[in-house]
N, C-alpha and C positions, 0 to 999 in steps of 0.2 A: 211310417211310425204311427200310433194311435192317434196322437194329438192332431195329426196334418190330414186324417180321412174325411174329417167333416169339412166338406165345401163352403159353409156358410160362417158367418160371424155370431151364429147362436152358439152358446156352448152345450155341448151333448153331455150325457151322463157320467162320459169319461173324462170331463174337462173341457176347457176352451179350445176351440181351433187355434193352430200357430199363427193363422192370420189375425184373429182376434188378439192373441197374446200380443203380437208387435204392433197392432194398432193402438192399443193401450200403452204400450211402451213408448211409442213413438210420441204419445201425447206429454208423456211424462209423468202418467198416473201408474199406481200399483197393478199388477196383473191379478186377476181373480181366477180362483178355479171352483168351479160350481161344487157345493157339496150335495149329498144324499141324506137328507135328514130322516126321511121316509114318514110313514104315519106317526103321529105322536102318539097313538094308543098302542103301536106295536113296539116302543123304545124301552128297553130295559134299563132302567135308572140305576144300574148298581154294577158291580162286577169288577174283574181285574183284566187288563190288556198285558198280554204278554208279548213284550217287543223284543224282538233279536237284532241288536245293533252291530253296524259294523266297525265304528271308531269308538273307541272308549272315551268316556266323559273326562276332562282334564278338570282344573281349577273349576270352581264355580262363582268368582266375581265378575258380573256380567262388564263391568268396567274395563276388565283388563284383559280378559280370557278371549282369545281370537278364534278358538278352534269352534267348527261348525257344529261338531258334535256336543260341546256344551251349549251353545246358542239353541239347539234343538230341544234340549230340555228347559232352558230358562226362559224360552218364550212361553211357558207355561206355567213360571214359578213369580217371574217380575213382569213388570209391565211399564211401559212409557207413557208420557202424555198422548201420543196419538199412536195408530196403528193402521196397516192396510186392511180394507175390508174386501168384501166379495164382489163389490160394483165398482172396481177400479178406482178409488179414492182412498186419499187418507180420512180416516173416521177417528171421532173421540173416542179417547180410552180413559185414562185418568183425568183428561182436560175434556170438558164437555163441549167447549167451543172455545174458538179464538180469534183475533182480530189483528189485522196489519195496519201500521199507518200509509197514510197516501205513498210515502217514498220509501215503504218497504224496510225502515230500519227499526220500527217498533213492533212489539208483539207481545199483546196482553192475551194470557190464557185465564179461562173462568174454570176451576176445577172442580172435579165431581165430589160431592157431599157425600157422606155415610160409607165411605170405603175404610176398611182396616186391614193393617197389615197382618201376616199369619202370626206375630206375637202379639197381638191384640191391642197394638197402638194404632191411635187414629191418623190418617193420611190428612195432611194440610201441605201449605206451600213450602213451610220450614222445610220438609223432605225434599221438595223439588230443589230447593237452592241449595240445600248442603250435598243432593247428588252432583248437581251440576258444578258446584264448586270443587268437588272432589276429582271430578273427571278433568277440570280444567288445571287444578292446581298440582295434582298427583299424575298429571301426564296420561290419562287414560287413553284408550283406543280412539275415542272421539274428542281428544283435546285440539285436534287442527281444527275442529268445527267450532268449538268453544273460542278460540282465538279470535274469531270475527264478533265475538260479544264485548261491548263496552262496558256495560254493566246489566245487573239483574238484582229484582227486589221482589219482596214477599209482603205487600202492603196488608194485605189480610189473611185470612187463613185459606181461604179459597180463590185467591187472585196471585197468579206468578206473572212476572213483566220482565220482558229483555229490551235492552237498547243495543242494535247492532252498529258496527264502525261504518258500515256500508252494506247495500242491498246482498243478500246472501241465498240464492236461488235453494240448494241442497239441503239447508238447515232442519226443515220438518220431516222430509224423506229420511234423515240420519235419525231423527228422535223416534223413529218407527222401527228401530232396531236393538238389540237388547245392549249395545253398548252403552245406550243413553237412558236405561231403565232406571227407575227410581227405586231408592232403597230409603228404608228409614233413617232417618237424620243421625240417630246414634251409631247405626252401622256405617252410614256414609261417612264418619268423621275417623274411620280405622283406614289403617295402611293397606295397600295391596299384599293380600296373601295374609291378611289378620284373621280371616274368618273363613270356617269351612262350609258354614250353613247360610245360603242366600235366604235374607228374608224379603217376600215381596208381598204384592196385593193380587197375584193370579188365582186363577181357578184351583191349580193344585199347590200343595206346599211340599217342600223338601221334607224326606223322611229319613233316607240312609244311602251311603254309597260305598263299596269296596272297590278300590281303584282297579282297573282292567278287569272286573268281574260284574259287578251289578250295580245299578242305581235305581232307587223307588222314589217316587213321588205318590202322595196321596189326595184326596179331594179336601179343599180346603169350605168348611162348612159356612162360614160366614162371607162367603164371595158375594160381590156386590150384586152381581148378577144373579139373582135367587133360583133362576132355572138351569143354570148350569154350574159345574160339568156335569154329565151324566154317568162317568165312571168313577169309581171309588177309588181305585189305583191302577197305576201304571207303573210295571216293572220292566225294566230294561235289562236285558242280560247281554253282556258284552260278549260277541263273538266275530273277531276280526276275520278269521277265514271264512272266505265267501261259500265254498261248498260245504263247509260245517255248519254255516248258518242256515243255507238253504234245506239240506237234509235235516236238521233239526225243525224246520218248519214243516218239511214235508210229512214228518212222522208225527205232528200233531202236538208238539210241545209249545209251540209258539203261535200266536195269533196274527203277527205283522213282522215282516222283515223291512229294512231298506236297504239299498245297493245290492240289488239281485246281480249276480254275473252276468253279462250280456249275453254271452254263449248259451243261456238257459231260457231266453226271453221267449223265443217261438214256442217251447213246449209249455211254458207257465200260462201263455197267451191262450193256446187250445185246450188248456186243462179245466173242464167244467167244475172242478173243485176248490179252485183258485180264483181269485179277484186279482188279476194283475193290473198294475197301475204304471203307466208311463208318463213323464212331464218333460217338456223340452223348454227352453234349454235349463238345467241346472247349474253347471260350472264349466268353467273354462280351464282346460290342464295346458299348462306351459312347462318349457324347459327353462329353468333360472341359471344364470350364470354370473359368477362373482366378477364384477367389473373394476375391482380394486385391485385384483391381483393377475398376475401371468396364468396362463396365457390369455385371458379373457379380458384383460384392461385395454385389449386391442380391438379395436373397431373391425378389422380385418381378419382376426382371429374367430371372433363371433359370427362373421358373413360365411367364413369358411366351413364352420360347422353347420350354420343353416342351409348352405348351397349341397352339405352333404346328405341333408335329411329328404327323404320321401314323405311328406306329411300325410298324403293320403293313405301310404302303405302302412305307417304307423297308426292312423285310425282305425283302420279296417282291422289290425291285429288285435288293437288294444280294446276295441268296442263291437267286433263283428258286424261293422257297418252301422251301427246304431246311433253314430254321431255326425258331426260336420267339422271339416277343415276349417281352422279360425283365421280371420284376415285382421281382426282388431279387437279390442277389449268391449267393443259394443256389442249390444244382443244382436244376433243374426236378424236382419229383415227390419230392424228397427230405424226410425229416423236419424240415430245418432250412429249407425254403421255407413261406413264411406262406402256409396253405390259403387265405384269402379275399381277399389282396391282390390287386388289379387293375392293369394298366398305366393311367398317366393318360391319358385319351381326348383326341383333338384337338378344341379348342373355341376357334375364332377370337375369340368375344364375351370369354371368359374372358381370352385372351392380350391382348386390347386393354385390358382391366381392369385387368391386371397391370403392361402398359407405363405406364399413367396413374400407377398407384400407385408405381411408380419412378421416376417424373419424366420418362418419355420417352415422351409421348403420340404423337409422328409415328414412332417406333421409333429404333432407334440403329444403328450401325454396327460390327462387330466383326471381327478376322481369325480365319481358320479354317484352321489348319495340319495338312495332312493327310498322313498317311507313305504315300507313293506307291507303295511296295511291295505294299500291301494293296488289291487291286482291287476287295474288296466294301466297304471303307471309303472309297474313292473315289467309287463309284457311291452309297453311302450319304450321303456330303457333299452330292453334287451334288443328291439329291432333298431333303435337309434345307434346302440353300439355297433351293431354289424355292419349298418351303412356307412357310420363313420370311419370304420378301419379301412375302408375301401381307399381313403385318401391319406392315410396313414395317421388318423387321429384316434389316439388310444384311449377309450373312456373305460375307467375302472370302476364297475358297477360294485357299490358297497351299501348292502341292505342294512336299514336302520327303523328302530322303532318310530312311532310318529312323536311319541315325548322326546325322543333324541334328535327328531328333525326339528321340534320346536325350540330346544335349547341350544343345539349345535348350529344347525343351519339358518334358522329364522332368528334367533336372539344374539348368537356370538358371531355369525358370518364367517364359520368354520367350514368353508366348502368352496369349491372350484365350480362344479356343476352339479344341478338337481332337478327335481321335477316337482310341481304339487299343482294346485289349483286354488280358483278362488270362485265365489257363488255370482252367478249372472244375475245379479240384481237389476231391477228395473230401471234405476236412475243413474245415468252414465257416469257420475262422479265417483261412484261405486267401484268402476273398472278404471276409469282414466287417472283418478287423484290416488285413491289408498294405496295401491301396490306400485304405481309408476312415477307418481310425483315425488322430489325428493324429501319433502314433509309430510308423504303420506304414511299412515297409520301402518300399513303392511309392507313399508318401503324396506328391501334387505340386499337387494341385488350390487348398490352400489352405483347404479346408472344415473348419472346426474346431468340435465342439460337445462339450461336457463331459459332458453327459448319455448322449450317444451313446457316449464313449469308456467312461465308467463301465459301461455295459451288456456291452460287449465284454469288458472287463477281468473283470466277475464271470462270464461265461460261460467264460472259460479256467480258470476253479478248479475248475469241475464234470466229473465224470467220467460224470455220470448223464444219459442223453439225454433222459429225460422232464423233467428239470430245467432242460438246457441249451436245448432248442428253443425254449420258451416267450420264451427271452430274445432268441433271434436273429429270433423273429416281431416282437417289440418293437421291435428295433432297424430292422428293415425298415420299419415303419411311420413311424418317426422320420426314416429316410432320404427318405422319399417326402414326408413332412410338411413337413419343414424345407428340403427340395430342396438336397438335397448337391450338389457339384460333380460328381458323377456322374451323368448323366442316362442310365439304361440303355437300350440300345437292343433287342438280340438275343442270344440264344445260337447260335452256330454249329457245325457237325459239323467233324471233320476227314475230309476226301475224300482217299482216296490211288487211285495206280494202280500194278500192278508186272506182271511179264511171269509167266505161268504156272508158268514152272521155278522161280520164287524161291517158297521156302516158309517156314514159321515166322513166328511172331508178331513184327511191328515195332513196333507199339505198346506202350508200357507199360501197365501194367495201369490207371493212373489216367488215362490219355490224355494226359497232361503231355509226354511226351516219345518218343523212340524207343531201342529197344534192339537190337542187332544181334547179341548171342553167340549166339541160338538160330536165326538166319536162316542158310538154306543153298539150295544149287541142286540139284534133282534132275533 
């Protein structure tokens, strides 16, 4: 894969080596991807980028919308107090600096002056206070992080203070995500779903959106960084079908596309008229089962299904060999990943033993709801369906839209089995807590384990890597042994293509979203 060809720790023009990525992840710091800014004299400081997107933008409320497609645009519209930079660090954004007390329970932020929101109002500490209170009181996606906060104060316009109930290592990393971005106080007082136009402080401002069709953001002329952005407009056309999106790009109608079909990776890499970009890892794909309903309320039924699956075969079919079989929620080769844990191998005899132990000697039936926009997951589901049928497990594949997946599966938990993915962020709390802890923001499979929750809670209080890493290793063992509701399948890369005239790094340093502020045409 492209990111692993560079044998040194020095970033190439195609991004960092995988070794560098993992060294940074092990240290608990963000992962940087080197941009290609080019000679400043060659930069075209206007123009419109035509982007072909794979998954439609949903709602635009940063505090409540979990879809990655939404985060990819909000990253450019709203901002947090801190963000990930290209030097593997958290850097100032709306906060110019911050300071911890000696016992790590108090944080004081000095805020950036001269910043305005897109509605023209001035950014102050009252906006930070109102935004964080909204997340906490209205149970936003980062509310579990706010639960560690004892008090907050805005003593003057440009100082914001937090007092924590106890040391809480992941807090600032979480602030770098859109779920803790700052809205103007007036908008922050509104209920979830009450506004359709996000007002932020970012380099681009919202212009228009047609659901499932188009999203447009334009340059904010009064952005606090006078040199950015270079582009005047970014227009995202929603093209969920992979082949249609690629063909539209090849016809010259688009400048940039994300989620290139893996089967086309080799041909694009060899095309001199295409700048093909590969980043690893992007996300972890899993098979999720509802542990609160039959048959998957039984650990043995869950193990029977897992023993029926050949994960290597699933990955090869879904990604044309572009990925890696997953063993834990920790990023591959990082300090957080268990050094000795292996994927559960396919074993049809053991699958049958667990079927009998679960009370289903002849197998069972279960619905299998698959988000149809993700072609790799559709292919993976078809392979899993075929493999599981060999032991009498009948998975009924039901194709659903992404919006229906969010409402029916994620929100209402009306499912038996499904597939989905979550982003492979640099900090371990993202993978071990949010989807798997019983109080995690993305928890939906119903698998609850008090010992697991206690382990993750203890890891969150430690700032020492050597102390924290073994806790995550133990948690990974427990996930496998007790067969959680997430049967991990594979890690997948981000595959993108753009015209050679488009330069500047599009991917955010942690690989979770896109930044267009330094993108330009040459």
